[in-house]
Rosetta silent file (secondary structure, phi, psi, omega in degrees, C-alpha in Angstrom):
SEQUENCE: MKLGIGLYGNNGGHQIHGELSDHPDARLVAIAGMDLKQLTPEQQADSSIRVYDTLEAMLADERVQVISLCSPIRAKQAEEAMLCMRRGKHVYAEKPCAMQESDVDRLIETSMATGCRFREMAGTAFQQPYMAIRQFVRSGGIGDVVQIFVQKSYPYHDGRPQDEAIDGGLIGQNGIHAVRLIEHAAGVRIKAIAAVETRLGNPCAEGRLPMAASLLMELENGGVASSIVNYLNPRGTGCWGNDHLRIFGTEGMIESTDGGARTRLVIGNVDKGPLELQEPAYSYFDLYMMSLLGRAEMPLTLEEELHCTRMVLRAKASAQAASNGSQL
SCORE:     score description
SCORE:     0.000 S_00000001
   1 L     0.000  131.226  175.885   31.041 -139.696   97.600 S_00000001
   2 L  -109.795  135.616  179.785   33.987 -141.662   96.698 S_00000001
   3 E   -78.883  134.775  177.758   36.268 -140.600   93.818 S_00000001
   4 E   -76.250  118.421 -175.519   36.949 -143.192   91.044 S_00000001
   5 E  -105.778  129.049  167.982   40.715 -143.990   90.814 S_00000001
   6 E  -108.589  136.473  179.203   42.485 -145.440   87.702 S_00000001
   7 E  -103.309  136.312  175.151   46.003 -146.718   88.183 S_00000001
   8 E  -122.678  114.413  178.887   48.535 -146.532   85.313 S_00000001
   9 L    77.027  154.040  172.148   51.791 -148.504   85.699 S_00000001
  10 L  -138.427   44.719 -176.398   53.518 -149.879   88.633 S_00000001
  11 H   -54.633  116.652  176.875   57.156 -148.838   87.970 S_00000001
  12 H    75.483    9.070 -179.073   59.285 -150.003   90.946 S_00000001
  13 H    73.850   24.906 -174.063   56.184 -151.104   92.874 S_00000001
  14 L  -100.119   19.044  178.978   55.314 -147.539   93.761 S_00000001
  15 L   -76.959  169.745 -168.720   51.622 -147.537   92.879 S_00000001
  16 L  -103.945   14.667 -176.264   48.995 -146.534   95.587 S_00000001
  17 H   -56.127  -32.105  174.555   46.703 -149.588   95.394 S_00000001
  18 H   -58.521  -32.370  178.512   47.533 -150.497   98.990 S_00000001
  19 H   -73.041  -18.216 -171.510   46.085 -147.115  100.048 S_00000001
  20 H   -95.055   -1.851  173.692   42.769 -147.721   98.301 S_00000001
  21 L   -69.061  118.961 -179.935   41.599 -150.622  100.371 S_00000001
  22 L    48.767   39.223 -178.437   38.520 -149.482  102.183 S_00000001
  23 L   -76.746  138.071 -177.358   39.507 -145.819  101.665 S_00000001
  24 L   -67.050  -20.316 -167.540   36.774 -143.358  102.811 S_00000001
  25 L  -126.424    3.115 -176.308   37.065 -140.990   99.894 S_00000001
  26 E  -150.013  151.919 -177.932   38.364 -143.101   96.971 S_00000001
  27 E  -141.974  138.531  179.978   37.653 -146.424   95.303 S_00000001
  28 E   -76.754  122.367 -177.729   39.761 -148.325   92.639 S_00000001
  29 E  -120.132  -20.958 -177.359   37.697 -148.672   89.466 S_00000001
  30 E  -158.895  153.877  172.234   40.285 -149.371   86.722 S_00000001
  31 E  -133.867  158.187  173.594   43.938 -150.262   85.899 S_00000001
  32 E  -154.059  148.361  176.383   46.225 -150.111   82.831 S_00000001
  33 L    68.896   21.391  178.219   49.688 -150.870   82.155 S_00000001
  34 L  -152.981  158.918 -170.953   49.935 -153.194   85.114 S_00000001
  35 L   -88.804  131.086 -178.730   49.066 -156.812   85.959 S_00000001
  36 H   -58.826  -17.245  178.094   45.884 -157.422   88.082 S_00000001
  37 H   -73.056   -9.681  174.492   48.058 -159.808   90.161 S_00000001
  38 H   -77.974   -9.913  177.951   49.767 -156.788   91.445 S_00000001
  39 L   -82.887  167.343  174.966   46.781 -155.777   93.306 S_00000001
  40 L   -67.234  158.396 -179.805   45.705 -156.998   96.778 S_00000001
  41 H   -54.761  -45.519 -178.425   43.730 -160.334   96.846 S_00000001
  42 H   -61.679  -38.970 -175.295   40.578 -158.395   97.664 S_00000001
  43 H   -79.643  -24.558  174.766   40.980 -156.019   94.645 S_00000001
  44 H   -63.879  -39.864 -173.122   41.767 -158.998   92.427 S_00000001
  45 L   -81.405  -11.599 -174.968   38.507 -160.527   93.374 S_00000001
  46 L   -79.607  100.773 -177.154   36.606 -157.201   92.691 S_00000001
  47 L   -64.374  -15.294  178.454   34.791 -157.708   89.332 S_00000001
  48 L   -78.818  -16.276  177.942   34.034 -153.926   89.184 S_00000001
  49 L   -81.687  113.647 -178.336   37.734 -153.136   88.559 S_00000001
  50 E   -93.130  141.044 -176.761   38.229 -152.982   84.879 S_00000001
  51 E  -109.960  124.074  176.469   41.568 -153.848   83.288 S_00000001
  52 E  -107.532  151.465 -179.183   42.709 -151.993   80.297 S_00000001
  53 L   -80.285  -23.979 -175.488   45.513 -152.576   77.819 S_00000001
  54 L  -138.884  160.655  175.899   46.437 -148.976   77.475 S_00000001
  55 H   -65.374  -38.730 -178.173   46.171 -145.610   79.360 S_00000001
  56 H   -57.526  -40.513  177.425   44.331 -144.185   76.357 S_00000001
  57 H   -65.805  -42.434 -177.321   41.576 -146.881   76.747 S_00000001
  58 H   -65.066  -29.818 -177.525   41.217 -146.239   80.493 S_00000001
  59 L   -67.849  -16.508  179.272   40.781 -142.492   79.922 S_00000001
  60 L   -80.447   -9.506 -176.504   37.576 -143.333   78.103 S_00000001
  61 L   -85.112  113.113 -172.839   36.088 -144.753   81.304 S_00000001
  62 L   -68.786  -16.615  178.460   33.770 -142.152   82.765 S_00000001
  63 L   -76.956  -14.973 -174.878   33.992 -143.665   86.218 S_00000001
  64 L   -85.630  118.289  179.594   37.680 -142.762   86.374 S_00000001
  65 L  -114.153  -18.727  178.447   37.982 -139.242   87.825 S_00000001
  66 E  -132.919  139.523  173.774   41.672 -139.423   89.149 S_00000001
  67 E  -110.345  129.783  175.910   44.669 -141.124   87.475 S_00000001
  68 E  -107.890  110.235 -174.608   47.489 -142.285   89.618 S_00000001
  69 E   -94.777  125.625  165.883   50.577 -142.368   87.390 S_00000001
  70 L  -137.160   64.953 -163.003   53.522 -144.586   87.935 S_00000001
  71 L   -55.743  149.645 -178.611   54.406 -144.748   84.358 S_00000001
  72 L   -66.348  -25.664  175.905   56.483 -147.685   82.968 S_00000001
  73 L  -122.707  107.292 -172.829   58.795 -145.195   81.388 S_00000001
  74 H   -61.229  -37.113  178.179   59.239 -142.187   83.686 S_00000001
  75 H   -53.841  -25.063  176.101   60.591 -140.024   80.808 S_00000001
  76 H   -86.183  -11.056 -163.601   57.066 -140.312   79.260 S_00000001
  77 H   -66.646  -38.409  179.099   55.157 -139.497   82.430 S_00000001
  78 H   -55.014  -54.130 -173.795   54.915 -135.666   81.908 S_00000001
  79 H   -62.889  -38.524 -179.039   53.216 -136.127   78.566 S_00000001
  80 H   -67.235  -37.865  174.648   50.953 -138.795   79.903 S_00000001
  81 H   -58.574  -45.850  176.677   49.987 -136.539   82.788 S_00000001
  82 H   -62.368  -46.662  172.277   49.074 -133.790   80.397 S_00000001
  83 H   -44.689  -51.741 -176.299   47.084 -136.203   78.319 S_00000001
  84 H   -57.339  -48.669 -171.567   45.130 -137.183   81.368 S_00000001
  85 H   -70.662  -36.598  174.575   44.262 -133.613   82.474 S_00000001
  86 H   -60.934  -22.673  172.964   43.247 -132.731   78.780 S_00000001
  87 L   -93.431   10.071  173.753   40.766 -135.631   79.080 S_00000001
  88 L    86.999   18.853  174.357   39.315 -134.178   82.237 S_00000001
  89 L  -109.576  144.591  168.020   41.113 -136.323   84.879 S_00000001
  90 E   -69.416  158.119 -173.753   42.930 -135.221   87.928 S_00000001
  91 E  -138.187  125.679  172.368   46.463 -136.566   88.214 S_00000001
  92 E  -114.164  115.634 -171.847   48.615 -137.926   91.122 S_00000001
  93 E  -112.559  139.776  172.456   52.121 -138.664   89.806 S_00000001
  94 L   -69.223  153.878 -174.533   55.055 -140.615   91.101 S_00000001
  95 L   -86.046  149.114  -18.203   58.342 -138.804   91.412 S_00000001
  96 L   -72.174  138.438 -176.361   59.966 -137.408   89.445 S_00000001
  97 L   -68.622  -21.594 -177.885   56.871 -136.192   87.644 S_00000001
  98 L  -146.754  155.478 -178.540   59.019 -134.772   84.836 S_00000001
  99 L  -124.428   11.282  167.166   62.499 -135.182   83.589 S_00000001
 100 L  -137.494  139.100 -176.050   62.869 -131.816   81.872 S_00000001
 101 H   -64.090  -32.123  178.611   62.283 -128.533   83.614 S_00000001
 102 H   -63.926  -29.621  177.502   60.229 -127.154   80.709 S_00000001
 103 H   -75.305  -26.458  171.374   57.760 -130.040   81.295 S_00000001
 104 H   -58.884  -53.539  173.946   57.295 -128.879   84.919 S_00000001
 105 H   -49.643  -46.478 -173.813   56.172 -125.544   83.473 S_00000001
 106 H   -70.864  -28.847  177.312   53.875 -127.274   81.043 S_00000001
 107 H   -67.856  -43.418  178.445   52.342 -129.456   83.809 S_00000001
 108 H   -59.578  -48.355 -178.835   51.572 -126.412   85.770 S_00000001
 109 H   -62.316  -43.691 -173.692   50.084 -124.584   82.701 S_00000001
 110 H   -70.446  -35.230  178.282   48.013 -127.551   81.722 S_00000001
 111 H   -63.204  -43.215 -179.519   46.569 -127.991   85.265 S_00000001
 112 H   -67.925  -44.634  179.552   45.578 -124.250   85.297 S_00000001
 113 H   -62.760  -39.212 -176.641   44.128 -124.433   81.735 S_00000001
 114 H   -86.701  -26.059 -171.956   42.052 -127.597   82.302 S_00000001
 115 L    83.038   -2.235  173.879   41.036 -127.016   85.874 S_00000001
 116 L   -82.138  138.828 -169.628   42.300 -130.566   86.660 S_00000001
 117 L   -95.582  117.979 -178.792   44.406 -130.741   89.775 S_00000001
 118 E   -96.582  138.333  167.436   47.898 -132.081   89.320 S_00000001
 119 E  -145.754  146.780  168.226   49.972 -133.329   92.196 S_00000001
 120 E   -83.860  159.631  170.791   53.210 -135.251   92.729 S_00000001
 121 L   -78.391   85.018 -165.338   53.476 -137.962   95.331 S_00000001
 122 L  -121.935   43.631 -174.209   55.343 -135.482   97.529 S_00000001
 123 L   -92.042    7.289 -175.619   54.514 -136.486  101.060 S_00000001
 124 H   -41.841  -53.141 -169.295   58.121 -136.992  102.382 S_00000001
 125 H   -76.621  -10.793 -174.008   58.049 -134.184  104.897 S_00000001
 126 H  -105.983   20.777  168.194   54.577 -135.099  106.236 S_00000001
 127 L  -105.597  155.158  176.978   55.624 -138.473  107.610 S_00000001
 128 L   -76.646  146.388   -1.626   56.932 -138.809  111.114 S_00000001
 129 L   -86.404   10.994 -171.763   59.449 -137.736  112.429 S_00000001
 130 H   -73.783  -35.596  174.231   59.824 -135.142  109.635 S_00000001
 131 H   -60.259  -38.837  178.479   56.447 -133.590  110.274 S_00000001
 132 H   -66.035  -40.306 -178.377   57.341 -132.893  113.872 S_00000001
 133 H   -60.469  -53.474  177.534   60.707 -131.506  112.723 S_00000001
 134 H   -50.869  -48.542 -177.095   58.758 -129.234  110.152 S_00000001
 135 H   -65.744  -42.887 -179.920   56.446 -127.928  112.826 S_00000001
 136 H   -64.965  -45.771  178.743   59.269 -127.182  115.243 S_00000001
 137 H   -63.864  -45.356  174.256   61.447 -125.425  112.834 S_00000001
 138 H   -61.135  -20.883  174.946   58.594 -123.365  111.448 S_00000001
 139 L   -80.950   -3.008  178.742   57.854 -122.240  114.916 S_00000001
 140 L    84.862   14.835 -177.540   61.294 -120.668  115.194 S_00000001
 141 L   -65.432  -27.025  174.784   62.357 -123.201  117.809 S_00000001
 142 L  -111.757   23.796  173.786   66.046 -123.445  116.569 S_00000001
 143 L    76.996 -151.374 -177.555   66.211 -119.755  115.409 S_00000001
 144 L   -78.470  134.707  173.688   67.197 -119.006  111.747 S_00000001
 145 E   -69.371  120.749 -175.219   68.213 -121.960  109.673 S_00000001
 146 E  -107.587  -41.243 -177.831   71.815 -121.766  108.722 S_00000001
 147 E  -148.903  145.414 -179.404   72.915 -125.103  107.469 S_00000001
 148 E  -129.826  141.701  171.314   71.278 -128.468  106.489 S_00000001
 149 E  -124.732  133.048  174.098   72.697 -131.909  105.919 S_00000001
 150 E  -134.152  137.163  173.494   70.663 -134.703  104.417 S_00000001
 151 E  -120.555  131.840  173.857   71.681 -138.321  103.612 S_00000001
 152 E  -129.883  113.217 -174.000   69.388 -140.526  101.468 S_00000001
 153 E  -133.190  120.614  173.700   70.757 -144.036  100.992 S_00000001
 154 L  -111.377  156.286  171.769   68.874 -146.961   99.459 S_00000001
 155 L   -69.318  152.440  162.605   70.143 -150.536   98.818 S_00000001
 156 L   -83.647  144.560  173.685   71.098 -151.634   95.254 S_00000001
 157 L  -148.521  166.471 -174.526   69.228 -154.508   93.846 S_00000001
 158 L   -66.067  -15.473 -176.329   68.997 -156.068   90.338 S_00000001
 159 L   -86.318   -4.632  176.741   65.632 -154.496   89.661 S_00000001
 160 L   -68.425  128.863  179.826   67.131 -150.895   89.573 S_00000001
 161 L   -72.916  136.892  170.297   67.061 -149.947   85.956 S_00000001
 162 L   -66.011  -29.038 -179.172   70.484 -148.994   84.365 S_00000001
 163 L   -94.254  107.891 -177.826   68.585 -146.607   82.200 S_00000001
 164 H   -58.705  -16.858 -179.912   67.600 -143.578   84.235 S_00000001
 165 H   -63.283  -29.376 -174.891   64.912 -142.794   81.769 S_00000001
 166 H   -67.816  -51.091 -171.650   62.872 -145.728   83.229 S_00000001
 167 H  -125.536   -2.090 -177.359   62.531 -144.548   86.847 S_00000001
 168 L   104.388  -18.727  173.200   64.250 -141.189   87.099 S_00000001
 169 H    77.114 -177.286 -171.843   67.649 -142.374   88.215 S_00000001
 170 H   -60.293  -47.411 -175.988   69.593 -141.674   91.368 S_00000001
 171 H   -83.164  -27.006 -179.491   69.127 -137.963   91.730 S_00000001
 172 H   -77.838  -49.174 -174.219   65.581 -137.917   90.262 S_00000001
 173 H   -99.292  -16.276  176.762   63.921 -140.649   92.242 S_00000001
 174 H   -99.202  -62.292 -173.043   66.334 -140.825   95.238 S_00000001
 175 H   -67.740  -14.952  172.735   67.724 -137.367   95.697 S_00000001
 176 H   -68.570  -29.002  170.055   64.336 -135.689   95.544 S_00000001
 177 H   -53.530  -47.575 -169.016   63.660 -136.906   99.073 S_00000001
 178 H   -66.590  -41.455  178.167   66.708 -135.104  100.303 S_00000001
 179 H   -63.820  -42.890  178.440   65.554 -131.967   98.453 S_00000001
 180 H   -67.915  -35.925  177.422   62.034 -132.145   99.881 S_00000001
 181 H   -64.743  -36.584  175.688   63.437 -132.479  103.431 S_00000001
 182 H   -68.114  -48.117 -173.046   65.374 -129.232  102.927 S_00000001
 183 H   -86.455  -31.362 -176.264   62.471 -127.245  101.479 S_00000001
 184 H   -97.239  -29.245  174.930   59.505 -128.917  103.036 S_00000001
 185 H   -93.002  -56.670 -178.956   60.834 -130.001  106.540 S_00000001
 186 L   -77.864  -19.386  171.003   63.462 -127.390  107.155 S_00000001
 187 L    78.767   21.538  178.129   61.280 -124.809  105.359 S_00000001
 188 L  -121.941  132.275 -177.888   63.945 -123.009  103.430 S_00000001
 189 L   -75.335  139.018  176.625   63.816 -122.671   99.546 S_00000001
 190 E   -85.389  137.415 -174.863   66.801 -123.613   97.511 S_00000001
 191 E   -97.362  -40.473  179.390   68.228 -120.796   95.439 S_00000001
 192 E  -148.113  150.676 -174.894   70.945 -122.630   93.573 S_00000001
 193 E  -145.683  141.730  171.913   72.129 -126.304   93.352 S_00000001
 194 E  -135.084  158.193 -179.192   75.071 -128.173   91.895 S_00000001
 195 E  -148.705  155.544  168.021   75.937 -131.879   91.906 S_00000001
 196 E  -130.437  154.484 -179.375   78.553 -134.484   90.986 S_00000001
 197 E  -148.763  166.023 -175.227   77.816 -138.186   90.712 S_00000001
 198 E  -143.112  150.827  177.841   79.798 -141.425   90.076 S_00000001
 199 L  -101.109   -0.727  179.401   79.176 -144.845   88.675 S_00000001
 200 L   -57.582  132.918 -175.896   81.893 -146.347   90.817 S_00000001
 201 L    93.898   -5.974  170.111   80.434 -149.454   92.633 S_00000001
 202 L   -63.181  116.412 -176.684   77.968 -150.307   89.911 S_00000001
 203 L   -63.535  -19.225  178.564   77.852 -154.076   89.850 S_00000001
 204 L   -87.968  133.941 -172.132   77.116 -154.148   86.185 S_00000001
 205 L   -67.685  -33.199  178.056   80.291 -153.954   84.131 S_00000001
 206 L  -109.119   21.531 -173.507   78.673 -151.792   81.445 S_00000001
 207 L   -68.578  137.426 -176.122   76.154 -150.257   83.772 S_00000001
 208 L   -99.160   -7.318 -172.091   75.126 -146.642   83.190 S_00000001
 209 L   -82.836  127.187  170.847   73.299 -146.020   86.542 S_00000001
 210 L   -67.701  142.663 -170.138   75.178 -143.689   88.937 S_00000001
 211 L  -101.910  -23.050  178.287   75.666 -145.177   92.365 S_00000001
 212 E  -153.681  150.670  177.849   76.373 -141.972   94.480 S_00000001
 213 E  -144.978  153.934  171.870   75.986 -138.197   94.134 S_00000001
 214 E  -126.567  130.478 -179.507   76.837 -135.228   96.290 S_00000001
 215 E  -114.306  141.120  175.869   74.675 -132.178   96.148 S_00000001
 216 E  -130.482  132.863 -168.696   75.569 -128.630   97.253 S_00000001
 217 E  -131.480  145.069  164.649   72.999 -125.915   97.714 S_00000001
 218 E   -99.174  134.762  176.501   72.663 -122.235   98.288 S_00000001
 219 E   -99.557  145.789 -174.520   69.562 -121.301  100.204 S_00000001
 220 L   -63.282  -21.287  177.790   67.342 -118.208   99.587 S_00000001
 221 L   -81.191    2.685 -179.614   67.773 -117.173  103.268 S_00000001
 222 L    97.832   -9.813  179.937   71.499 -116.929  102.728 S_00000001
 223 L   -84.014 -178.416 -178.769   72.138 -120.418  104.397 S_00000001
 224 E  -130.344  157.822 -179.134   73.701 -123.526  102.813 S_00000001
 225 E  -151.724  147.627  174.587   72.776 -127.230  102.525 S_00000001
 226 E  -143.818  157.120 -171.050   74.411 -130.329  101.286 S_00000001
 227 E  -147.517  141.125  163.627   73.292 -133.885  100.601 S_00000001
 228 E  -111.536  132.636  178.731   74.621 -137.274   99.827 S_00000001
 229 E  -133.947  140.363 -172.439   72.462 -139.764   97.948 S_00000001
 230 E  -161.470  168.656  171.847   73.479 -143.269   96.943 S_00000001
 231 L  -111.191   48.125 -173.568   72.427 -146.920   96.296 S_00000001
 232 L  -119.501    9.733 -178.757   74.999 -148.090   98.839 S_00000001
 233 L   -68.596  115.602  179.763   72.900 -148.928  101.854 S_00000001
 234 L   -74.979  145.504 -171.829   74.026 -152.223  103.276 S_00000001
 235 H   -64.310  -20.296  176.202   71.155 -154.442  104.246 S_00000001
 236 H   -68.356  -12.925  174.320   72.632 -154.813  107.751 S_00000001
 237 H   -64.012  -21.881 -177.925   71.531 -151.315  108.645 S_00000001
 238 L    81.625    3.895 -178.003   68.075 -152.794  109.192 S_00000001
 239 L  -132.411  143.426  173.652   66.328 -149.852  107.311 S_00000001
 240 L   -67.985  -47.520  170.970   65.448 -149.680  103.675 S_00000001
 241 L  -103.688  102.519  176.681   66.153 -145.950  103.610 S_00000001
 242 L   -82.514   78.805 -166.877   69.138 -145.081  105.620 S_00000001
 243 L  -102.455  133.458  172.337   68.247 -141.428  106.029 S_00000001
 244 E  -122.620  141.725  166.557   69.750 -138.575  108.126 S_00000001
 245 E  -134.265  123.413  178.098   68.531 -135.083  108.477 S_00000001
 246 E  -128.027  124.776  178.206   70.362 -132.471  110.450 S_00000001
 247 E  -116.165  127.040  176.992   69.263 -128.793  110.685 S_00000001
 248 E  -105.582  124.527 -179.078   71.531 -126.256  112.258 S_00000001
 249 E  -125.008 -179.545 -178.209   70.014 -122.936  113.469 S_00000001
 250 L   -80.848   -7.668  177.893   71.258 -119.972  115.397 S_00000001
 251 L  -114.444  -13.049  179.738   69.536 -121.229  118.455 S_00000001
 252 E   173.507 -168.629 -174.446   70.088 -124.984  118.353 S_00000001
 253 E  -133.649  141.203 -179.308   70.093 -128.172  116.262 S_00000001
 254 E  -133.136  140.077 -170.044   67.399 -130.746  115.396 S_00000001
 255 E  -150.615  154.973  161.429   68.088 -134.050  113.707 S_00000001
 256 E  -133.199  132.670 -179.642   66.565 -137.397  112.654 S_00000001
 257 E  -124.325  171.859  173.609   68.837 -140.281  112.012 S_00000001
 258 H    51.442   48.046  175.191   68.933 -143.974  111.067 S_00000001
 259 H    68.978   26.034  179.111   65.883 -143.820  108.806 S_00000001
 260 H    92.415    3.561 -173.691   63.791 -141.815  111.421 S_00000001
 261 L   -71.954  -32.393 -176.721   64.519 -144.349  114.116 S_00000001
 262 E  -124.320  136.260  169.484   66.339 -141.703  116.255 S_00000001
 263 E  -132.392  166.736 -176.490   65.759 -137.916  116.836 S_00000001
 264 E  -159.752  139.494 -177.429   67.404 -135.355  118.902 S_00000001
 265 E  -126.724  127.815  169.564   66.799 -131.688  119.824 S_00000001
 266 E  -130.434  121.705  176.254   69.538 -129.502  121.354 S_00000001
 267 E  -114.142  109.215 -177.175   68.827 -125.906  122.273 S_00000001
 268 L    59.898 -125.034  176.755   71.784 -123.941  123.453 S_00000001
 269 L   -87.445    6.054 -171.325   73.317 -125.726  126.285 S_00000001
 270 E  -111.618  122.621  169.605   70.383 -128.112  126.831 S_00000001
 271 E   -92.941  107.610 -169.011   70.169 -131.480  125.197 S_00000001
 272 E   -89.562   -1.824  173.522   66.326 -131.994  125.172 S_00000001
 273 E    71.351 -158.163 -170.981   66.769 -135.592  123.758 S_00000001
 274 L   -63.786  147.271  177.585   64.274 -137.306  121.388 S_00000001
 275 L   -72.293  157.355  171.989   61.343 -135.420  119.922 S_00000001
 276 L   -85.154  126.270 -174.856   57.787 -136.095  120.990 S_00000001
 277 L  -113.816   60.895 -175.219   55.930 -137.692  118.040 S_00000001
 278 L   -82.948  -36.429 -176.605   52.352 -137.660  119.375 S_00000001
 279 L   -70.528  138.418  177.812   50.628 -136.258  116.403 S_00000001
 280 L   -70.039  150.750  179.387   49.779 -138.838  113.579 S_00000001
 281 L   -78.216  161.149  175.848   51.661 -138.227  110.195 S_00000001
 282 L   -90.509  137.105  168.328   49.580 -136.966  107.240 S_00000001
 283 L   -90.812  121.638 -176.661   48.934 -139.169  104.298 S_00000001
 284 H   -62.055  -37.286  178.992   49.608 -136.964  101.304 S_00000001
 285 H   -67.882  -39.546 -178.500   47.135 -138.978   99.216 S_00000001
 286 H   -66.462  -35.906  172.778   44.384 -138.583  101.779 S_00000001
 287 H   -62.589  -41.394  177.011   44.923 -134.830  101.798 S_00000001
 288 H   -67.603  -37.179  175.349   44.806 -134.734   98.054 S_00000001
 289 H   -64.340  -43.580 -175.303   41.457 -136.686   98.051 S_00000001
 290 H   -67.475  -31.909  179.080   40.005 -134.373  100.669 S_00000001
 291 H   -73.764  -27.791  175.195   41.101 -131.311   98.674 S_00000001
 292 H   -71.839  -25.211  177.246   39.451 -132.622   95.613 S_00000001
 293 L   -93.170    4.277 -178.106   36.253 -133.044   97.636 S_00000001
 294 L    64.635   29.962 -179.680   36.616 -129.543   99.077 S_00000001
 295 L  -104.464  -16.117 -179.314   37.181 -130.743  102.629 S_00000001
 296 L  -154.188  164.176  176.822   40.812 -129.615  103.025 S_00000001
 297 L  -106.561  144.279  174.138   43.613 -127.486  101.564 S_00000001
 298 L   -67.432  144.657 -174.687   46.900 -128.927  100.488 S_00000001
 299 L   -72.259  -16.733  179.713   49.789 -127.957  102.778 S_00000001
 300 L  -123.559  144.315  165.234   51.880 -126.849   99.698 S_00000001
 301 L   -71.812  165.317  177.034   51.014 -124.967   96.590 S_00000001
 302 H   -63.227  -34.746 -177.497   51.716 -126.841   93.369 S_00000001
 303 H   -69.629  -40.294  177.287   54.539 -124.458   92.663 S_00000001
 304 H   -63.376  -45.014 -171.672   56.172 -125.103   96.200 S_00000001
 305 H   -61.897  -49.991 -171.198   55.541 -128.777   95.684 S_00000001
 306 H   -86.791   -7.440  174.388   57.270 -128.921   92.109 S_00000001
 307 H   -60.509  -36.804 -177.753   60.109 -126.506   93.055 S_00000001
 308 H   -64.053  -41.021  176.783   61.863 -129.572   94.554 S_00000001
 309 H   -60.831  -39.644  176.322   61.513 -131.414   91.121 S_00000001
 310 H   -60.812  -40.110 -179.499   62.946 -128.342   89.440 S_00000001
 311 H   -60.935  -46.778  177.017   65.946 -128.488   91.888 S_00000001
 312 H   -69.649  -29.211  179.614   66.744 -132.095   91.151 S_00000001
 313 H   -71.727  -37.428 -179.608   66.500 -131.621   87.401 S_00000001
 314 H   -67.034  -41.368  172.116   68.938 -128.756   87.754 S_00000001
 315 H   -51.638  -48.031 -173.927   71.189 -130.935   89.976 S_00000001
 316 H   -66.617  -37.140  177.323   71.160 -133.651   87.451 S_00000001
 317 H   -69.679  -34.129  177.288   72.042 -131.270   84.582 S_00000001
 318 H   -62.939  -46.440 -175.762   74.897 -129.901   86.811 S_00000001
 319 H   -66.107  -37.160 -178.490   76.216 -133.543   87.339 S_00000001
 320 H   -70.891  -33.912  177.855   76.063 -134.241   83.636 S_00000001
 321 H   -71.377  -37.489  174.951   77.889 -131.083   82.804 S_00000001
 322 H   -61.009  -35.549 -179.158   80.481 -131.975   85.537 S_00000001
 323 H   -71.446  -26.372  176.199   81.052 -135.553   84.127 S_00000001
 324 L   -69.192  -12.354 -178.554   82.015 -134.061   80.854 S_00000001
 325 L  -120.298   11.089 -175.465   84.982 -132.422   82.383 S_00000001
 326 L  -146.850  175.033 -179.302   85.986 -135.061   84.969 S_00000001
 327 L  -103.394   12.146 -177.415   86.523 -138.843   85.437 S_00000001
 328 L   -68.319    0.000    0.000   83.833 -139.145   88.096 S_00000001
């Protein structure tokens, strides 16, 4: 059995159509809010894929069992996700899935009330080398986690919206990766978070998009974490996401740098060098499909998954409050 997938929107090019080619558990049956030309050549030639003008129209298609949301306006995505679930569709949503913390609660409540399974595209920590780091840290290999540092840096380009309501903005669509690495890879839940951000460096004279932010976190185990996120990655780095993760424990340190190109493990006096990355990474979408078909369990509960979204929303609120009292 293959689940019928409907795609809505392609904001930032983040839709999952590329994962649906010859997928063992899913088939693309409909799209809305996006151009057929955005699909693969094979999908464009598939006459069974119906094209709808609106999400509402696509929801009437009985072949659609799961909606993948990459809403044209991210600020509307939570309401659209709840509409889909009320119409009996499971939902897989681009990040951030909501832009108000109250909407995170409503998404969870709607999923429970309807029986439709809601998930965010939250697979950051299940890609290599982060999955190997997750497994090693969870095994106690570096002792108790005391401090974590994360860098998440993307290039700026003219396609980035100056209005953060469109794609979630710097902290919401960029910083969430950093928060996931702390909670899902390092395995420590964030207790409190604060942030400051700046528009300095925005090439648009009247641009409203923040270009850099610093996040400071208290962890539930008593440890601390910090992160820098920005749209300042020079193309010369050779990687789209110039990402660093360093986790310091009572017994050692483990890290991934340069967008995952380099890893290192140090235990006590011994530098053990790069990590062994023998196991394949998980596709979060594949796991989601298998869970819907009853063949697998998701590695995170929905509350664990969306706690990261809660934290970035609180970080954004903190940054907005800070900007009212400073010139950043």
